[in-house]
Each structure stands twice: as C-alpha cells, then as structure tokens.
Backbone bond lengths (Angstrom), bond angles and torsions (degrees), N, CA, C in turn:
res aa  C-N    CA-C-N  psi(-1)  N-CA   C-N-CA  omega(-1)  CA-C   N-CA-C  phi
1 M - - - 1.451 - - 1.523 108.96 -
2 S 1.293 113.06 153.07 1.462 116.33 -177.75 1.519 110.21 -86.37
3 A 1.287 116.53 158.83 1.464 122.72 -178.75 1.519 110.76 -65.67
4 T 1.297 117.75 -34.90 1.474 121.37 -179.83 1.520 110.40 -64.10
5 L 1.305 116.95 -41.11 1.459 120.86 179.50 1.531 110.55 -65.14
6 N 1.321 117.92 -42.98 1.462 120.92 178.00 1.527 111.61 -63.31
7 V 1.315 117.31 -42.18 1.470 121.34 178.79 1.528 109.30 -62.23
8 T 1.300 117.48 -41.51 1.479 121.74 179.64 1.522 110.37 -65.26
9 R 1.313 116.95 -43.89 1.465 120.46 179.73 1.529 111.79 -61.72
10 Y 1.338 116.36 -50.02 1.462 119.81 -177.80 1.524 111.88 -68.25
11 T 1.321 116.42 -32.76 1.466 120.03 175.88 1.523 109.86 -64.65
12 A 1.323 116.80 -43.84 1.464 120.56 178.48 1.526 110.16 -64.99
13 L 1.329 117.45 -41.31 1.456 121.55 179.40 1.529 111.01 -62.41
14 L 1.301 117.58 -49.94 1.460 121.07 -179.57 1.530 111.58 -66.25
15 S 1.317 116.95 -37.06 1.469 119.99 176.91 1.527 110.19 -62.67
16 G 1.320 116.52 -42.00 1.465 120.94 178.24 1.515 112.08 -64.25
17 V 1.322 117.31 -40.74 1.466 121.39 179.03 1.526 110.02 -64.21
18 F 1.331 117.10 -47.56 1.459 119.90 -179.32 1.532 111.96 -66.36
19 Y 1.346 116.81 -37.80 1.469 119.15 175.80 1.528 110.10 -63.85
20 G 1.327 117.67 -40.60 1.461 120.98 178.60 1.526 111.94 -61.32
21 I 1.323 116.61 -41.58 1.470 120.69 177.88 1.524 109.88 -63.80
22 Y 1.329 117.05 -46.18 1.465 121.24 -179.93 1.534 110.78 -62.12
23 H 1.315 117.08 -44.98 1.473 121.49 -178.16 1.527 110.51 -65.57
24 R 1.313 117.79 -41.14 1.474 122.14 178.05 1.518 110.75 -60.70
25 R 1.322 116.90 -42.81 1.467 120.61 179.16 1.524 111.23 -64.31
26 S 1.325 117.41 -40.95 1.469 119.34 -179.90 1.527 110.60 -67.85
27 L 1.335 117.49 -39.04 1.463 120.20 177.24 1.522 111.06 -65.74
28 Q 1.338 117.58 -40.05 1.457 121.21 179.61 1.525 111.02 -65.29
29 K 1.320 116.45 -39.78 1.466 120.66 178.55 1.529 110.34 -63.04
30 T 1.317 117.19 -43.40 1.462 121.29 178.11 1.525 110.65 -63.55
31 H 1.311 116.66 -42.46 1.467 121.23 178.60 1.531 111.18 -62.92
32 D 1.326 116.84 -42.83 1.461 120.48 179.23 1.524 111.29 -63.50
33 L 1.319 117.55 -40.47 1.464 120.87 177.87 1.527 111.01 -64.66
34 D 1.334 117.00 -43.18 1.465 120.65 177.75 1.525 111.04 -62.18
35 K 1.313 116.65 -40.83 1.458 121.53 179.57 1.532 110.53 -64.46
36 E 1.324 116.78 -40.49 1.467 121.43 178.60 1.532 110.74 -65.49
37 H 1.334 116.96 -43.56 1.468 120.49 178.41 1.529 110.85 -63.46
38 H 1.309 116.64 -38.44 1.467 120.56 178.77 1.534 110.00 -64.65
39 A 1.318 117.09 -42.33 1.467 120.80 179.42 1.525 110.97 -63.79
40 I 1.326 116.97 -40.71 1.466 120.80 177.99 1.515 110.11 -63.97
41 H 1.330 116.78 -44.86 1.471 120.86 179.33 1.529 110.81 -62.47
42 Q 1.321 116.71 -40.15 1.467 121.14 179.56 1.528 110.22 -63.52
43 R 1.343 117.10 -43.06 1.471 120.19 178.22 1.524 110.85 -63.12
44 E 1.341 117.16 -39.60 1.464 120.25 178.57 1.529 110.69 -62.83
45 Q 1.331 116.63 -40.64 1.463 120.34 177.86 1.525 110.94 -64.17
46 L 1.326 117.68 -42.53 1.454 120.83 179.44 1.527 111.17 -64.18
47 I 1.318 116.80 -38.76 1.463 120.20 177.53 1.517 110.38 -65.18
48 A 1.335 117.72 -42.65 1.461 120.88 178.69 1.526 110.89 -63.29
49 Q 1.333 117.76 -41.52 1.465 120.73 177.91 1.520 111.03 -63.85
50 A 1.332 116.55 -39.94 1.461 119.73 179.16 1.525 110.85 -65.81
51 K 1.324 116.86 -39.35 1.470 120.39 177.80 1.523 110.84 -63.85
52 D 1.339 116.75 -42.27 1.463 120.33 178.21 1.524 111.16 -63.32
53 A 1.315 116.33 -43.04 1.462 120.12 179.78 1.523 110.39 -64.35
54 W 1.324 117.06 -40.70 1.461 120.50 179.24 1.529 110.09 -65.76
55 R 1.334 116.21 -42.15 1.470 120.43 179.20 1.528 110.54 -61.88
56 Q 1.317 117.24 -42.98 1.465 120.53 178.44 1.521 110.83 -65.00
57 K 1.305 116.80 -38.16 1.459 120.33 179.02 1.523 110.33 -65.54
58 Q 1.328 116.54 -41.52 1.459 120.17 179.31 1.523 111.31 -66.93
59 E 1.335 117.04 -39.14 1.461 120.81 179.08 1.528 111.12 -67.33
60 S 1.323 116.36 -37.46 1.463 119.44 -179.51 1.526 111.00 -72.58
61 A 1.325 117.70 -24.82 1.461 120.85 179.30 1.527 111.24 -76.42
62 K 1.330 116.54 -22.38 1.466 120.38 179.60 1.528 110.22 -75.43
63 G 1.295 115.86 157.76 1.460 120.72 172.27 1.512 112.66 67.37
64 D 1.338 115.90 -138.63 1.460 121.33 -173.84 1.527 113.11 -91.26
65 G 1.290 118.60 2.87 1.453 121.47 175.50 1.516 114.65 81.86
66 V 1.316 118.44 13.92 1.463 120.94 178.86 1.514 107.85 -84.46
67 I 1.313 115.26 128.53 1.464 121.30 -178.98 1.527 107.37 -90.29
68 T 1.329 115.16 122.36 1.466 119.75 -177.17 1.520 112.61 -99.84
69 N 1.307 118.49 -4.59 1.456 122.04 -179.73 1.532 109.28 -85.83
70 P 1.341 118.34 112.99 1.465 119.65 -178.84 1.533 113.37 -68.49
71 E 1.324 118.44 -15.38 1.463 121.85 178.39 1.530 110.80 -78.24
72 D 1.323 117.34 -19.76 1.465 122.23 -178.32 1.526 109.56 -71.31
73 P 1.338 117.96 132.90 1.472 119.60 -179.44 1.532 113.18 -66.07
74 R 1.323 117.85 -18.78 1.466 120.88 179.16 1.528 112.19 -91.62
75 F 1.328 117.93 7.10 1.459 122.98 -179.21 1.531 110.34 -62.81
76 D 1.343 115.88 132.36 1.464 121.29 179.77 1.522 107.90 -128.63
77 L 1.321 116.56 111.38 1.455 122.04 -176.56 1.525 111.78 -64.68
78 E 1.318 117.59 -37.48 1.465 120.92 -179.20 1.528 111.13 -63.12
79 K 1.322 117.05 -42.25 1.462 120.17 178.05 1.523 110.75 -65.04
80 L 1.307 117.32 -38.75 1.453 121.03 179.76 1.526 110.88 -65.29
81 V 1.318 117.27 -43.68 1.465 120.82 179.01 1.529 110.13 -64.86
82 A 1.332 117.33 -39.97 1.467 120.77 177.85 1.522 110.31 -63.21
83 K 1.326 117.21 -38.58 1.463 120.96 178.10 1.527 110.29 -64.32
84 W 1.327 117.43 -43.27 1.462 120.92 179.59 1.538 110.84 -64.72
85 E 1.326 116.53 -37.12 1.449 119.57 178.48 1.525 110.95 -65.60
86 K 1.331 118.29 -38.52 1.449 122.32 176.77 1.518 110.98 -62.43
87 E 1.333 115.42 -43.31 1.457 120.89 -177.16 1.524 111.78 -66.22
88 T 1.313 117.94 -33.32 1.472 120.65 -177.91 1.511 112.37 -79.87
89 Q 1.295 119.29 -15.79 1.479 121.13 -178.98 1.478 111.45 -83.81
C-alpha cells in the first residue's frame, strides 16, 4: 500500500474518533441540562402540591370542621348533609 493511502486512512480514523468524542460531550451536556430542568420542574410541582395541601388543611380547620372536598380521604357525607340541614333551618 502506498503511504498516501495509509495517511488518508489514519487521518479519517482519528477524525472520526475526535468527532465521536466531541459529539458525545455535546449530547451529554444537553442531557444534563434536560435532567436539571426536569428536577426543577418536579420541585415546583411538589411545592405547588404542598401549598394546596396546606390550603386545604387551613380551610378544613376553619368553621365547624366539615370537609366539603369529596376527594379528601377524611370526607364524611353524613356530616356534610347535617351541616346543610343546619344552614337551611
């Protein structure tokens, strides 16, 4: 084989290796940024859920303590109906 052909082959090989390293680093950087944004978004969601839970707890502590949210596990339909009956009298 001629020397020119070997130089071309090794140049292409080394160029491919260096391009692969560069491309891997750029993909990793993008992945790390996406992961960081996801973590920030997740924390924001957890904070919003905690605020909602605190607000519901504060609302349930007010008044006679009857929980009107049917999604709440402590919801009692009988107490709610009794409260409505009191209000209508």
